N, CA, C and O of each residue as an XYZ file, in Angstrom:
800
protein
N      -8.873    -60.011    -18.436
C      -8.353    -58.708    -18.965
C      -9.212    -57.523    -18.586
O      -8.686    -56.493    -18.165
N     -10.594    -57.649    -18.734
C     -11.584    -56.744    -18.463
C     -11.489    -56.276    -16.975
O     -11.577    -55.093    -16.648
N     -11.319    -57.224    -16.174
C     -11.216    -56.978    -14.701
C     -10.125    -56.199    -14.452
O     -10.284    -55.279    -13.649
N      -9.055    -56.352    -14.953
C      -7.741    -55.784    -14.779
C      -7.877    -54.399    -15.171
O      -7.370    -53.478    -14.531
N      -8.588    -54.247    -16.263
C      -8.668    -52.965    -16.900
C      -9.472    -52.232    -15.927
O      -8.967    -51.286    -15.322
N     -10.799    -52.622    -15.703
C     -11.514    -51.940    -14.651
C     -11.095    -51.428    -13.376
O     -11.478    -50.350    -12.920
N     -10.298    -52.223    -12.807
C      -9.472    -52.334    -11.574
C      -8.407    -51.131    -11.728
O      -8.164    -50.347    -10.811
N      -7.929    -51.093    -12.733
C      -6.739    -50.096    -13.162
C      -7.529    -48.801    -13.291
O      -7.196    -47.886    -12.538
N      -8.428    -48.621    -14.059
C      -9.143    -47.423    -14.218
C      -9.686    -46.850    -12.943
O      -9.466    -45.667    -12.681
N     -10.373    -47.602    -12.142
C     -10.971    -47.333    -10.732
C      -9.774    -46.811     -9.980
O      -9.951    -45.879     -9.195
N      -8.577    -47.322    -10.144
C      -7.359    -47.047     -9.287
C      -7.005    -45.638     -9.641
O      -6.634    -44.814     -8.806
N      -7.147    -45.380    -11.029
C      -6.864    -43.917    -11.570
C      -7.651    -42.903    -10.863
O      -7.187    -41.825    -10.494
N      -9.024    -43.341    -10.663
C      -9.945    -42.548    -10.091
C      -9.626    -42.166     -8.549
O      -9.532    -41.056     -8.027
N      -9.482    -43.576     -7.952
C      -9.329    -43.510     -6.489
C      -8.064    -42.694     -5.913
O      -8.079    -41.784     -5.084
N      -6.900    -43.304     -6.620
C      -5.754    -42.562     -6.135
C      -5.643    -40.985     -6.477
O      -5.066    -40.187     -5.738
N      -6.232    -40.664     -7.617
C      -6.265    -39.286     -8.084
C      -6.981    -38.563     -7.017
O      -6.652    -37.434     -6.652
N      -7.896    -39.185     -6.559
C      -8.972    -38.388     -5.585
C      -8.116    -38.395     -4.395
O      -7.813    -37.293     -3.938
N      -7.651    -39.506     -3.785
C      -7.344    -39.628     -2.309
C      -5.867    -38.941     -2.247
O      -5.468    -38.479     -1.178
N      -5.205    -38.898     -3.223
C      -3.940    -38.178     -3.187
C      -3.923    -36.836     -2.697
O      -2.981    -36.371     -2.055
N      -5.020    -36.175     -3.015
C      -5.222    -34.695     -2.785
C      -6.188    -34.295     -1.767
O      -6.359    -33.120     -1.442
N      -6.822    -35.292     -1.265
C      -7.758    -35.019     -0.029
C      -7.447    -34.383      0.916
O      -8.303    -33.594      1.316
N      -6.140    -34.440      1.658
C      -5.538    -33.604      2.622
C      -5.405    -32.287      2.227
O      -5.859    -31.359      2.896
N      -4.657    -32.107      0.910
C      -4.488    -30.478      0.477
C      -6.207    -30.017      0.247
O      -6.469    -28.828      0.433
N      -7.067    -30.730     -0.056
C      -8.418    -30.238     -0.261
C      -8.827    -29.711      0.905
O      -9.264    -28.561      0.933
N      -8.737    -30.509      2.066
C      -9.290    -30.035      3.326
C      -8.802    -28.901      3.830
O      -9.481    -28.004      4.329
N      -7.300    -28.923      3.678
C      -6.653    -27.875      4.279
C      -6.905    -26.415      3.614
O      -6.986    -25.359      4.241
N      -7.003    -26.570      2.332
C      -7.173    -25.323      1.434
C      -8.810    -24.884      1.611
O      -9.141    -23.699      1.642
N      -9.648    -25.841      1.708
C     -11.177    -25.430      1.446
C     -11.584    -25.059      2.887
O     -12.279    -24.049      2.992
N     -11.251    -25.733      4.028
C     -11.870    -25.592      5.152
C     -10.885    -25.079      6.271
O     -11.367    -25.022      7.402
N      -9.524    -24.685      6.106
C      -8.736    -24.235      6.876
C      -8.239    -25.038      7.735
O      -7.596    -24.524      8.651
N      -8.361    -26.264      7.704
C      -7.820    -27.316      8.732
C      -6.283    -27.240      8.835
O      -5.612    -26.819      7.892
N      -5.733    -27.657     10.004
C      -4.315    -27.830     10.007
C      -3.989    -29.252      9.708
O      -4.822    -30.152      9.812
N      -2.699    -29.439      9.316
C      -1.989    -30.516      8.892
C      -2.465    -31.559      9.907
O      -3.042    -32.542      9.441
N      -2.325    -31.488     11.041
C      -2.648    -32.288     12.384
C      -3.987    -32.573     12.333
O      -4.320    -33.758     12.299
N      -4.770    -31.759     12.321
C      -6.211    -31.948     12.347
C      -6.673    -33.005     11.061
O      -7.383    -34.002     11.196
N      -6.164    -32.581      9.982
C      -6.480    -33.417      8.676
C      -5.864    -34.887      8.841
O      -6.572    -35.875      8.648
N      -4.734    -34.975      9.146
C      -4.054    -36.286      9.521
C      -4.926    -37.111     10.329
O      -5.160    -38.280     10.022
N      -5.456    -36.498     11.437
C      -5.921    -37.441     12.634
C      -7.528    -37.721     12.203
O      -8.020    -38.842     12.333
N      -8.220    -36.675     11.722
C      -9.722    -36.657     11.325
C      -9.733    -37.751     10.098
O     -10.237    -38.866     10.237
N      -9.155    -37.327      8.951
C      -9.352    -37.880      7.684
C      -8.474    -39.200      7.681
O      -8.890    -40.125      6.983
N      -7.568    -39.336      8.230
C      -6.595    -40.409      8.192
C      -7.426    -41.670      9.117
O      -7.430    -42.822      8.682
N      -8.046    -41.349     10.293
C      -8.772    -42.454     10.830
C     -10.120    -42.817     10.218
O     -10.521    -43.980     10.272
N     -10.813    -41.873      9.649
C     -11.984    -42.104      8.924
C     -11.913    -42.978      7.767
O     -12.748    -43.834      7.475
N     -10.682    -42.653      7.028
C     -10.455    -43.240      5.624
C      -9.929    -44.675      5.976
O     -10.196    -45.590      5.197
N      -9.224    -44.911      7.064
C      -8.720    -46.362      7.592
C      -9.957    -46.935      8.011
O     -10.348    -47.877      7.323
N     -10.615    -46.614      8.910
C     -12.038    -47.202      9.312
C     -12.938    -47.797      8.143
O     -13.321    -48.967      8.139
N     -13.215    -46.933      7.221
C     -14.014    -47.204      6.020
C     -13.382    -48.355      5.184
O     -14.018    -49.235      4.604
N     -11.974    -48.203      5.217
C     -11.277    -49.147      4.269
C     -11.334    -50.614      4.665
O     -11.117    -51.567      3.916
N     -11.658    -50.655      5.958
C     -11.629    -52.035      6.607
C     -13.284    -52.475      6.594
O     -13.666    -53.589      6.235
N     -14.154    -51.419      7.039
C     -15.615    -51.676      7.292
C     -16.210    -52.016      5.981
O     -16.819    -53.082      5.888
N     -16.095    -51.177      4.883
C     -16.652    -51.333      3.624
C     -16.431    -52.618      3.122
O     -17.380    -53.365      2.882
N     -15.146    -52.982      2.921
C     -15.059    -54.509      2.069
C     -15.799    -55.769      2.981
O     -16.474    -56.663      2.472
N     -15.526    -55.632      4.366
C     -16.105    -56.571      5.152
C     -17.504    -56.689      4.865
O     -17.992    -57.815      4.767
N     -18.254    -55.600      4.710
C     -19.803    -55.586      4.607
C     -20.045    -55.911      2.914
O     -21.035    -56.599      2.666
N     -19.343    -55.535      1.937
C     -19.734    -55.634      0.608
C     -19.334    -57.147      0.154
O     -20.028    -57.748     -0.666
N     -18.230    -57.696      0.711
C     -17.772    -58.997      0.204
C     -18.947    -59.905      0.351
O     -19.404    -60.369     -0.693
N     -19.592    -60.280      1.653
C     -20.385    -61.308      1.891
C     -21.659    -61.041      1.170
O     -22.209    -61.993      0.615
N     -22.225    -59.783      1.112
C     -23.402    -59.264      0.156
C     -23.040    -59.808     -1.235
O     -23.796    -60.586     -1.818
N     -21.781    -59.356     -1.805
C     -21.687    -59.847     -3.298
C     -21.567    -61.294     -3.360
O     -21.853    -61.813     -4.439
N     -21.230    -61.972     -2.490
C     -21.276    -63.494     -2.517
C     -22.578    -63.985     -2.581
O     -22.939    -64.816     -3.414
N     -23.302    -63.491     -1.718
C     -24.873    -63.876     -1.404
C     -25.657    -63.483     -2.904
O     -26.480    -64.232     -3.431
N     -25.291    -62.350     -3.390
C     -26.141    -62.035     -4.569
C     -25.599    -63.129     -5.677
O     -26.347    -63.597     -6.535
N     -24.479    -63.411     -5.576
C     -23.780    -64.303     -6.770
C     -24.424    -65.604     -6.728
O     -24.620    -66.231     -7.769
N     -24.766    -66.050     -5.585
C     -25.456    -67.440     -5.492
C     -26.857    -67.213     -6.193
O     -27.319    -68.100     -6.910
N     -27.470    -66.136     -6.006
C     -28.876    -66.055     -6.510
C     -28.752    -65.575     -7.963
O     -29.638    -65.813     -8.783
N     -27.623    -64.885     -8.270
C     -27.597    -64.399     -9.793
C     -26.228    -64.977    -10.217
O     -25.306    -64.164    -10.144
N     -25.914    -66.198    -10.639
C     -24.567    -66.541    -10.795
C     -23.924    -65.693    -11.912
O     -24.477    -65.356    -12.959
N     -22.612    -65.389    -11.502
C     -21.860    -64.493    -12.673
C     -22.168    -63.048    -12.592
O     -21.306    -62.169    -12.610
N     -23.333    -62.866    -12.510
C     -23.774    -61.381    -12.711
C     -24.021    -60.511    -11.389
O     -24.005    -59.282    -11.318
N     -24.297    -61.605    -10.161
C     -24.486    -61.015     -8.863
C     -23.396    -60.063     -8.399
O     -23.674    -58.935     -7.991
N     -22.084    -60.553     -8.469
C     -20.931    -59.814     -8.003
C     -20.710    -58.499     -8.891
O     -20.420    -57.413     -8.388
N     -20.886    -58.724    -10.348
C     -20.631    -57.716    -11.161
C     -21.600    -56.434    -10.979
O     -21.252    -55.278    -11.220
N     -22.867    -56.828    -10.516
C     -23.989    -55.744    -10.385
C     -23.408    -54.901     -9.141
O     -23.376    -53.675     -9.246
N     -22.977    -55.487     -8.039
C     -22.613    -54.764     -6.908
C     -21.381    -53.894     -7.233
O     -21.329    -52.757     -6.763
N     -20.367    -54.373     -8.027
C     -19.242    -53.672     -8.333
C     -19.568    -52.466     -9.216
O     -19.102    -51.330     -9.133
N     -20.458    -52.945    -10.069
C     -21.147    -51.611    -10.992
C     -21.820    -50.616    -10.061
O     -21.544    -49.420    -10.160
N     -22.588    -51.005     -9.268
C     -23.252    -49.976     -8.442
C     -22.336    -49.325     -7.675
O     -22.657    -48.142     -7.572
N     -21.312    -49.594     -7.081
C     -20.335    -49.078     -6.568
C     -19.507    -47.830     -7.376
O     -19.351    -46.661     -7.023
N     -19.113    -48.420     -8.400
C     -18.280    -47.758     -9.248
C     -19.199    -46.555     -9.928
O     -18.755    -45.462    -10.281
N     -20.471    -46.963    -10.026
C     -21.276    -45.694    -10.972
C     -21.912    -44.874     -9.942
O     -22.100    -43.721    -10.328
N     -22.265    -45.094     -8.863
C     -22.874    -44.303     -7.846
C     -21.845    -43.419     -7.189
O     -22.107    -42.226     -7.038
N     -20.695    -43.918     -6.786
C     -19.741    -43.124     -5.813
C     -19.254    -42.072     -6.876
O     -19.231    -40.996     -6.277
N     -18.859    -41.891     -8.160
C     -18.633    -40.625     -8.698
C     -19.791    -39.706     -8.759
O     -19.528    -38.513     -8.910
N     -20.937    -40.039     -8.673
C     -22.051    -39.027     -8.718
C     -22.279    -38.363     -7.325
O     -22.718    -37.224     -7.168
N     -21.882    -39.325     -6.225
C     -21.806    -38.775     -5.020
C     -20.898    -37.963     -4.632
O     -21.093    -37.209     -3.679
N     -19.571    -37.996     -5.423
C     -18.503    -37.129     -4.995
C     -18.612    -35.707     -5.277
O     -17.785    -34.963     -4.751
N     -19.502    -35.225     -6.022
C     -20.165    -33.945     -6.216
C     -20.801    -33.329     -5.051
O     -20.726    -32.145     -4.723
N     -21.576    -34.481     -4.335
C     -22.372    -33.887     -3.169
C     -21.202    -33.606     -1.938
O     -21.193    -32.656     -1.155
N     -20.180    -34.785     -2.027
C     -19.265    -34.609     -1.044
C     -18.512    -33.378     -1.042
O     -18.563    -32.658     -0.044
N     -17.765    -33.027     -2.124
C     -16.737    -32.161     -2.179
C     -17.361    -30.635     -2.476
O     -16.644    -29.685     -2.791
N     -18.693    -30.564     -2.337
C     -19.151    -29.166     -2.348
C     -19.853    -28.926     -0.920
O     -20.625    -27.982     -0.752
N     -19.517    -29.894      0.151
C     -19.929    -29.482      1.429
C     -19.519    -28.258      2.054
O     -18.370    -27.870      1.841
N     -20.264    -27.605      2.778
C     -20.020    -26.375      3.361
C     -19.128    -26.232      4.242
O     -18.519    -25.164      4.305
N     -18.860    -27.242      5.090
C     -17.951    -27.106      6.425
C     -17.462    -28.706      6.451
O     -17.967    -29.659      5.858
N     -16.367    -28.673      7.295
C     -15.505    -29.823      7.394
C     -16.663    -31.042      7.981
O     -16.794    -32.156      7.474
N     -17.296    -30.614      8.946
C     -18.403    -31.609      9.581
C     -19.261    -32.044      8.520
O     -19.432    -33.260      8.434
N     -19.741    -31.422      7.830
C     -20.660    -31.917      6.637
C     -19.707    -32.713      5.615
O     -20.172    -33.757      5.159
N     -18.596    -32.377      5.267
C     -17.828    -33.156      4.609
C     -17.375    -34.654      4.962
O     -17.360    -35.597      4.171
N     -16.997    -34.677      6.357
C     -16.824    -35.945      6.952
C     -18.059    -36.865      7.114
O     -17.967    -38.092      7.124
N     -19.287    -36.142      7.248
C     -20.494    -36.964      7.339
C     -20.806    -37.600      6.062
O     -21.162    -38.777      5.998
N     -20.670    -36.791      4.981
C     -20.887    -37.205      3.589
C     -19.800    -38.227      2.996
O     -20.072    -39.132      2.207
N     -18.610    -37.955      3.470
C     -17.588    -38.756      3.030
C     -17.710    -40.114      3.568
O     -17.176    -41.041      2.961
N     -18.353    -40.315      4.634
C     -18.562    -41.532      5.475
C     -19.411    -42.316      4.563
O     -19.071    -43.477      4.335
N     -20.545    -41.802      3.970
C     -21.556    -42.652      3.286
C     -20.872    -42.839      1.761
O     -21.010    -43.835      1.051
N     -20.103    -41.635      1.438
C     -19.445    -41.902      0.066
C     -18.353    -43.104      0.027
O     -18.251    -43.880     -0.923
N     -17.563    -43.143      1.185
C     -16.508    -44.122      1.176
C     -16.963    -45.487      1.157
O     -16.459    -46.374      0.467
N     -18.076    -45.639      2.056
C     -18.510    -46.940      2.313
C     -19.022    -47.539      1.018
O     -18.727    -48.699      0.727
N     -19.917    -46.652      0.087
C     -20.210    -47.095     -1.164
C     -18.971    -47.356     -2.165
O     -18.905    -48.353     -2.884
N     -18.121    -46.465     -2.127
C     -16.903    -46.638     -2.990
C     -16.111    -47.842     -2.641
O     -15.537    -48.279     -3.638
N     -15.888    -48.521     -1.573
C     -15.204    -49.633     -1.255
C     -16.014    -50.894     -1.835
O     -15.524    -52.023     -1.811
N     -17.145    -50.653     -2.299
C     -17.913    -51.827     -2.655
C     -17.522    -52.494     -4.024
O     -18.133    -53.473     -4.451
N     -16.573    -51.969     -4.624
C     -16.118    -52.661     -5.973
C     -14.888    -53.568     -5.736
O     -14.512    -54.366     -6.595
N     -14.325    -53.431     -4.643
C     -13.253    -54.373     -4.491
C     -13.399    -55.908     -4.178
O     -12.774    -56.792     -4.762
N     -14.281    -56.086     -3.210
C     -14.324    -57.532     -3.057
C     -15.129    -58.386     -4.299
O     -14.767    -59.509     -4.651
N     -16.164    -57.732     -4.838
C     -16.754    -58.613     -6.093
C     -15.890    -58.544     -7.296
O     -15.892    -59.451     -8.129
N     -15.137    -57.463     -7.405
C     -14.178    -57.538     -8.705
C     -13.221    -58.475     -8.439
O     -13.095    -59.338     -9.309
N     -12.497    -58.551     -7.465
C     -11.416    -59.457     -7.231
C     -11.947    -60.786     -7.344
O     -11.282    -61.585     -8.005
N     -13.113    -61.203     -6.778
C     -13.603    -62.639     -6.690
C     -13.936    -62.835     -8.204
O     -13.681    -63.962     -8.631
N     -14.428    -61.995     -9.035
C     -14.693    -62.398    -10.543
C     -13.524    -62.694    -11.149
O     -13.465    -63.636    -11.939
N     -12.362    -61.869    -10.834
C     -11.190    -61.872    -11.425
C     -10.669    -63.368    -11.315
O     -10.385    -64.063    -12.290
N     -10.595    -63.705    -10.179
C      -9.991    -64.825     -9.732
C     -10.876    -66.261    -10.126
O     -10.432    -67.384    -10.368
N     -12.121    -65.835    -10.095
C     -13.062    -67.225    -10.594
C     -12.739    -67.290    -12.218
O     -13.130    -68.295    -12.811
N     -12.169    -66.451    -12.826
C     -11.917    -66.808    -14.360
C     -10.880    -67.210    -14.690
O     -10.611    -67.252    -15.890
N      -9.917    -67.660    -13.670
C      -8.800    -68.389    -14.042
C      -8.721    -69.769    -13.262
O      -9.526    -69.977    -12.354
N      -7.761    -70.719    -13.603
C      -7.256    -71.960    -12.655
C      -6.829    -71.265    -11.495
O      -6.547    -70.067    -11.462
N      -6.791    -72.122    -10.472
C      -6.214    -71.837     -9.004
C      -4.658    -71.905     -9.355
O      -3.928    -71.301     -8.569
N      -4.097    -72.509    -10.347
C      -2.761    -72.433    -10.381
C      -2.303    -71.046    -11.091
O      -1.107    -70.794    -10.949
N      -3.035    -70.145    -11.803
C      -2.815    -69.222    -12.354
C      -3.305    -67.971    -11.643
O      -3.134    -66.892    -12.210
N      -3.922    -68.014    -10.410
C      -4.452    -66.817     -9.500
C      -3.040    -66.294     -9.007
O      -2.981    -65.065     -9.028
N      -2.143    -66.787     -8.665
C      -0.849    -66.094     -8.348
C      -0.386    -64.903     -9.376
O      -0.046    -63.745     -9.137
N      -0.505    -65.648    -10.658
C       0.017    -64.667    -11.679
C      -0.894    -63.840    -12.071
O      -0.414    -62.845    -12.614
N      -2.308    -63.868    -11.994
C      -3.149    -63.078    -12.274
C      -3.004    -61.947    -11.275
O      -2.843    -60.765    -11.578
N      -3.071    -62.377    -10.214
C      -2.923    -61.186     -9.056
C      -1.585    -60.246     -8.977
O      -1.534    -59.120     -8.481
N      -0.525    -60.970     -9.580
C       0.829    -60.178     -9.722
C       0.719    -59.273    -10.965
O       1.242    -58.163    -10.871
N       0.087    -59.614    -12.150
C      -0.266    -58.809    -13.212
C      -1.235    -57.918    -12.954
O      -1.166    -56.897    -13.638
N      -2.209    -57.987    -12.103
C      -3.088    -56.980    -11.844
C      -2.281    -55.848    -11.119
O      -2.146    -54.699    -11.540
N      -1.790    -56.342    -10.011
C      -1.042    -55.383     -9.032
C       0.080    -54.480     -9.815
O       0.244    -53.272     -9.650
N       0.781    -55.288    -10.659
C       1.693    -54.521    -11.511
C       1.028    -53.420    -12.402
O       1.406    -52.254    -12.285
N       0.076    -53.752    -13.261
C      -0.648    -52.868    -14.068
C      -1.315    -51.603    -13.160
O      -1.159    -50.425    -13.483
N      -1.978    -51.976    -12.137
C      -2.730    -51.263    -11.202
C      -1.704    -50.107    -10.655
O      -1.912    -48.899    -10.773
N      -0.808    -50.570    -10.170
C       0.295    -49.854     -9.279
C       0.893    -48.595    -10.509
O       0.864    -47.376    -10.341
N       1.351    -49.252    -11.588
C       2.142    -48.526    -12.504
C       1.150    -47.301    -13.067
O       1.450    -46.111    -13.160
N      -0.104    -47.932    -13.411
C      -0.838    -46.946    -14.402
C      -1.690    -46.105    -13.342
O      -1.749    -44.875    -13.359
N      -2.464    -47.078    -12.245
C      -3.463    -46.268    -11.492
C      -2.702    -45.409    -10.664
O      -2.963    -44.207    -10.716
N      -1.618    -45.894     -9.751
C      -1.191    -44.738     -8.917
C      -0.117    -43.725     -9.760
O       0.337    -42.698     -9.254
N       0.157    -44.113    -10.912
C       1.131    -43.296    -11.619
C       0.293    -42.186    -12.488
O       0.795    -41.085    -12.714
N      -0.796    -42.479    -12.884
C      -1.555    -41.575    -13.852
C      -2.557    -40.769    -12.933
O      -2.600    -39.546    -13.066
N      -3.302    -41.351    -12.080
C      -4.235    -40.663    -11.131
C      -3.742    -39.262    -10.688
O      -4.115    -38.240    -11.264
N      -2.903    -39.262     -9.659
C      -2.468    -38.056     -8.995
C      -1.689    -37.193     -9.976
O      -1.775    -35.980     -9.787
N      -0.991    -37.589    -10.926
C      -0.409    -36.845    -11.860
C      -1.458    -35.985    -12.905
O      -1.294    -34.813    -13.245
N      -2.327    -36.678    -13.227
C      -3.406    -35.939    -14.082
C      -4.139    -34.874    -13.089
O      -4.177    -33.686    -13.408
N      -4.627    -35.266    -12.065
C      -5.435    -34.442    -11.118
C      -4.385    -33.224    -10.788
O      -4.806    -32.077    -10.937
N      -3.117    -33.416    -10.372
C      -2.272    -32.180    -10.302
C      -2.061    -31.289    -11.673
O      -1.945    -30.070    -11.540
N      -2.017    -31.801    -12.820
C      -1.912    -31.052    -13.920
C      -3.310    -30.376    -14.163
O      -3.342    -29.245    -14.648
N      -4.329    -30.963    -13.875
C      -5.628    -30.262    -14.094
C      -5.809    -28.951    -12.967
O      -6.362    -27.876    -13.202
N      -5.229    -29.345    -11.805
C      -5.359    -28.244    -10.909
C      -4.450    -27.145    -11.156
O      -4.796    -26.029    -10.770
N      -3.419    -27.284    -11.701
C      -2.621    -26.215    -12.303
C      -3.290    -25.299    -13.381
O      -3.338    -24.069    -13.407
N      -3.853    -26.316    -14.362
C      -4.378    -25.645    -15.480
C      -5.598    -24.854    -14.981
O      -5.806    -23.712    -15.392
N      -6.341    -25.415    -14.163
C      -7.851    -24.692    -13.838
C      -7.713    -23.790    -12.581
O      -8.556    -22.914    -12.388
N      -6.724    -23.965    -11.758
C      -6.456    -23.188    -10.624
C      -7.499    -23.394     -9.570
O      -7.706    -22.570     -8.679
N      -8.234    -24.671     -9.716
C      -9.197    -25.146     -8.749
C      -8.878    -26.642     -8.319
O      -9.075    -27.510     -9.169
N      -8.446    -26.980     -7.181
C      -8.262    -28.386     -6.854
C      -9.453    -29.215     -7.114
O      -9.453    -30.246     -7.786
N     -10.701    -28.558     -6.393
C     -11.964    -29.321     -6.549
C     -12.269    -29.787     -7.924
O     -12.510    -30.954     -8.234
N     -12.236    -28.761     -8.719
C     -12.592    -29.079    -10.384
C     -11.620    -30.057    -10.615
O     -12.062    -31.069    -11.158
N     -10.306    -30.050    -10.335
C      -9.575    -31.177    -10.852
C      -9.723    -32.384    -10.330
O      -9.508    -33.370    -11.035
N     -10.132    -32.515     -8.954
C     -10.400    -33.964     -8.390
C     -11.595    -34.485     -9.052
O     -11.626    -35.656     -9.430
N     -12.733    -33.563     -9.241
C     -13.994    -34.057     -9.683
C     -13.922    -34.487    -11.234
O     -14.676    -35.307    -11.759
N     -13.025    -33.884    -11.787
C     -12.915    -34.037    -13.444
C     -12.457    -35.466    -13.520
O     -13.013    -36.128    -14.396
N     -11.482    -36.131    -12.723
C     -11.049    -37.447    -12.784
C     -12.212    -38.636    -12.823
O     -11.976    -39.809    -13.114
N     -13.437    -38.128    -12.491
C     -14.504    -39.185    -12.348
C     -14.971    -39.296    -13.857
O     -15.873    -40.103    -14.080
N     -14.461    -38.584    -14.898
C     -14.881    -39.057    -16.113
C     -14.460    -40.470    -16.550
O     -15.028    -41.012    -17.498
N     -13.493    -41.056    -15.883
C     -13.026    -42.594    -16.198
C     -14.155    -43.343    -15.694
O     -14.134    -44.520    -16.052
N     -15.127    -43.013    -14.976
C     -16.246    -43.908    -14.630
C     -17.108    -44.338    -15.885
O     -17.859    -45.311    -15.812
N     -16.996    -43.693    -16.877
C     -17.795    -43.909    -18.034
C     -17.262    -45.210    -18.672
O     -18.079    -46.099    -18.915
N     -16.014    -45.386    -18.948
C     -15.462    -46.569    -19.644
C     -15.689    -47.728    -18.421
O     -16.032    -48.878    -18.693
N     -15.462    -47.287    -17.130
C     -15.652    -48.369    -16.143
C     -16.962    -49.000    -16.258
O     -17.109    -50.221    -16.192
N     -17.771    -48.293    -16.403
C     -19.450    -48.548    -16.384
C     -19.619    -49.639    -17.470
O     -20.096    -50.751    -17.241
N     -19.175    -49.205    -18.685
C     -19.413    -50.034    -19.813
C     -18.658    -51.313    -19.699
O     -19.210    -52.334    -20.110
N     -17.540    -51.375    -19.225
C     -16.927    -52.715    -19.098
C     -17.353    -53.556    -17.997
O     -17.115    -54.764    -17.993
N     -17.941    -52.997    -17.110
C     -18.631    -53.850    -15.849
C     -19.762    -54.472    -16.613
O     -19.874    -55.697    -16.587
N     -20.674    -53.681    -17.344
C     -21.753    -54.190    -18.105
C     -21.462    -55.380    -18.967
O     -22.183    -56.371    -19.084
N     -20.261    -55.147    -19.583
C     -19.767    -56.410    -20.482
C     -19.487    -57.589    -19.412
O     -20.076    -58.664    -19.528
N     -18.715    -57.388    -18.531
C     -18.251    -58.263    -17.371
C     -19.618    -59.144    -16.947
O     -19.706    -60.370    -17.000
N     -20.663    -58.204    -16.511
C     -21.870    -58.891    -16.088
C     -22.554    -59.906    -17.125
O     -23.157    -60.934    -16.816
N     -22.367    -59.476    -18.244
C     -23.040    -60.215    -19.304
C     -22.317    -61.614    -19.643
O     -22.917    -62.595    -20.082
N     -20.866    -61.554    -19.357
C     -20.180    -62.449    -19.856
C     -19.500    -63.534    -18.556
O     -18.986    -64.635    -18.748
N     -19.647    -62.989    -17.529
C     -18.805    -63.740    -16.246
C     -19.326    -65.087    -16.068
O     -18.484    -65.942    -15.790
N     -20.456    -65.427    -16.162
C     -21.092    -66.747    -15.948
C     -20.761    -67.600    -17.142
O     -20.460    -68.763    -16.874
N     -20.759    -67.261    -18.360
C     -20.377    -68.038    -19.381
C     -18.857    -68.234    -19.545
O     -18.430    -69.313    -19.957
N     -18.019    -67.200    -19.228
C     -16.775    -67.335    -19.327
C     -16.115    -68.292    -18.205
O     -15.129    -68.982    -18.461
N     -16.709    -68.276    -17.009
C     -16.477    -69.161    -15.941
C     -16.735    -70.474    -16.263
O     -15.932    -71.346    -15.933
N     -17.905    -70.778    -16.957
C     -18.464    -72.222    -17.437
C     -17.340    -72.682    -18.418
O     -16.978    -73.858    -18.392
N     -16.780    -71.791    -19.279
C     -15.979    -72.441    -20.106
C     -14.330    -72.291    -19.615
O     -13.432    -72.402    -20.449
N     -14.093    -72.071    -18.401
C     -12.842    -72.118    -17.962
C     -11.909    -73.014    -18.210
O     -10.786    -72.676    -18.582
N     -12.303    -74.394    -18.016
C     -11.481    -75.601    -18.565
C     -11.104    -75.569    -19.953
O      -9.947    -75.724    -20.343
N     -12.146    -75.357    -20.725
C     -11.877    -75.242    -22.139
C     -10.836    -74.318    -22.523
O      -9.931    -74.593    -23.311
N     -11.007    -73.143    -21.902
C     -10.189    -72.082    -22.316
C      -8.711    -72.201    -21.770
O      -7.731    -71.612    -22.228
N      -8.739    -73.069    -20.713
C      -7.255    -73.323    -20.206
C      -6.678    -74.438    -21.016
O      -5.457    -74.594    -20.995
N      -7.408    -75.201    -21.702
C      -6.750    -76.334    -22.492
C      -6.163    -75.590    -23.752
O      -5.029    -75.909    -24.109
N      -6.892    -74.561    -24.497
C      -6.487    -73.861    -25.561
C      -5.307    -73.059    -25.374
O      -4.867    -72.383    -26.304
């Protein structure tokens, strides 16, 4: 349940930021819709593939050395560092600097997905993984996609600054970090007690 909560909160942050990135680039740097779609679209798609492919094996390797906590620390690193980096990214002076910074930022940001999913599915029996995935996707979609962009839009209207609104959504990183610390402490113990919990 904590993994689902973390993934949902992270989705609030991610979707809140990503939904307004094209508008931010057009308003801030004067790019056209076509330029933004091509440049930002390709960069986001590439990092969405490369990032998880790199972080997944790394989190598995760390989990072998530090059972339970290894994956959690990778996810915590990505979720804690990326909000801080976002201030560096979204105050870039020109589009070239933005894209260069966003490349590093998005690589780190994608680091939370493989380890968190692995932890979540390791906490349930194989026969329950389909139900777990369905529950997670339902909650994450309704709350993450529903709340994130909506809140950023409200804040943008209230403050008159899209940059301020987008960066403000990073406040959810605080409960995310707290929950990930709890997961890191409990993951190995809870996985070891899986069969007993399933019987109960």
